[in-house]
N, C-alpha and C positions, 0 to 999 in steps of 0.2 A: 165789434171790438177786434182790433188787430194787435199783433205783437211786433215790437221793433227792437233791434240791437243798436246800441249807441256807442260811438267810438270817438276817439281823438285821432285825427289824421294829420301827420306832419310831412306828408309826401307831396311832391309836385303833381299838379293835376294831369300832366301828360304821361306820368308813370303808370304802367299797367298793374304792377304788383305794389300796392300801397302798404306801407308799414302802419298798421292800425293798432291802437291801444284800446282795449275794451274798457268802457266806462260802465256799462250795464247791459245785461242780457234779459230777454223776455219781458220787456217793459210794455205794459198794456197802453195802447194809444187810441185816440179817436181821430178819424180822418174827416177833414172839412168837406162837405158836399158842395158841388159835384166833385167826385174823385178823379183827378188827372194822374195817371200812372207815371208820367214824365215829371211832373211838378206837384206832388201832393203837399198838402199842408196838414200837419199833425199837432195834436195837443196831448200833453202828458202831465202827470202829477209832478210838481216841481220839487227838486232837492238841490242843495248846493253842489252836489257831485256833478250835476248836469251842466254847470257853467262852462266847462271847457269842451263840450260836445260840439263837433263840427262835421260829423259824418255819421251816417245811419244806414241800416239795412232793414227793409221790410220783407220778411220771409215769404209772405203771401204773394208778393209781386215778384219775388226772385231778383230784386235789384238793390244796388247800393246807391246812396245819395249823398250829395254835399248838403250839410244842414246849417241853416242860418236861423238863430233865435230872433224872432221878431217881437214877441211880447213875453213878459214874465211878470207874474205877481207872486204873492206868497204861496199860492196853491197850484198854479198852472203855468206851463211854458208852451208857447206855440212856436213851432219850427216850420219854416218854408224849406222844402226839400227840392233839390235839382238832381236829376238822374245822372249817374256817372257811367256812361256806356262802357268804358274800358274795364272797370271792375265787374260790372253787371254781366258782361258777355265775354269775360276773360278767357274761359276755357275754349270757346269757339274761335276767338281771335288767335290764341296761341297755337291751336291745332290746324289752322289754315295754312296751306302752302301758298307762299306769295313771294314776289319780287317787289320790293319797295322801290318805286321809281323816284320818289322825292321825299326828302326830309328837310323841312325848313330850318331845323336847328343845327344839323351836322351835314356837311358836304361830303359826298363820297365820290372820289375822282373816278371810280370804276363804273358808275352809273351815269348815262347821259342825262343831263338836266337842262331843258330849254330855258330855264329861268336863271341859269348861272352863266354869265358871259365868259367866253373863252376866246383867246387869241392865240393863234399858232402861226409862226412863220419861220422860214429858214433864211439865214444870212451867211453868205460865204465871202471870204476875203483871203488875200495873200498878204502876209505881214512878214517882213524881214526882222529877225531877232538880232539885236546887237550882241557882240561878244562871240565867244566860241563854244558856248554851252551846248548848242545843238549842231556843232560841226562834226564832220566825219562822213565817210562814204557808205558805211554799213548800218546807218541809223535810220529807224523809222519812228515817227512820233504821231500820236493822235491827240489832238487838243480839243476838248469839249468844254463848252460853257453852258451854264444853267442860269436862268433868270437874267435880271438886268435888262439890257437892251433899251427899248424906249424909242424916242424920236431922234436920237443922235446917231442912228445907223446911216451911213452914206447911201445916197441914192443909187450909186453904181454897183453896190453889192448885189450879187445874185442876178445881174442883168445879162450874163452870159454863162455858158457852161464851162468856161476856162478858169474857174476860180475867182470870178468877179473882176478880172482885169480886162 
């Protein structure tokens, strides 16, 4: 006989700190043989309070599990459990020094990522400005552009070191 804690979990599966609502503590359960620590199957005495259970913890295994009710009758509920390694090994994960080199959900421009295509090029050109806005003998200007570009850049830009002319 094992004891299980039953929860309602409303957190994303990729989140390490799950927001759990306790449904029941110290519930006695039977494990279906052969016991698989990664995917155990448990049976418990049924109550209506367990209808919203979708998460569990078996203290003897030291693991948290996603719970899926597969059968229910008036007296017994059977759950198929699937190990949640993020919550089960949370303290070890959070205490590990690491540089995360890839995150498939959020791009970090400061970490090189071979799966994120990048294009970088320099285009230089000399453009006369109409009017007198930039006229004068003691004026210096730096013009910078970001983004845009594309296939409409003339082929002669950057072809020589004299400003593209």
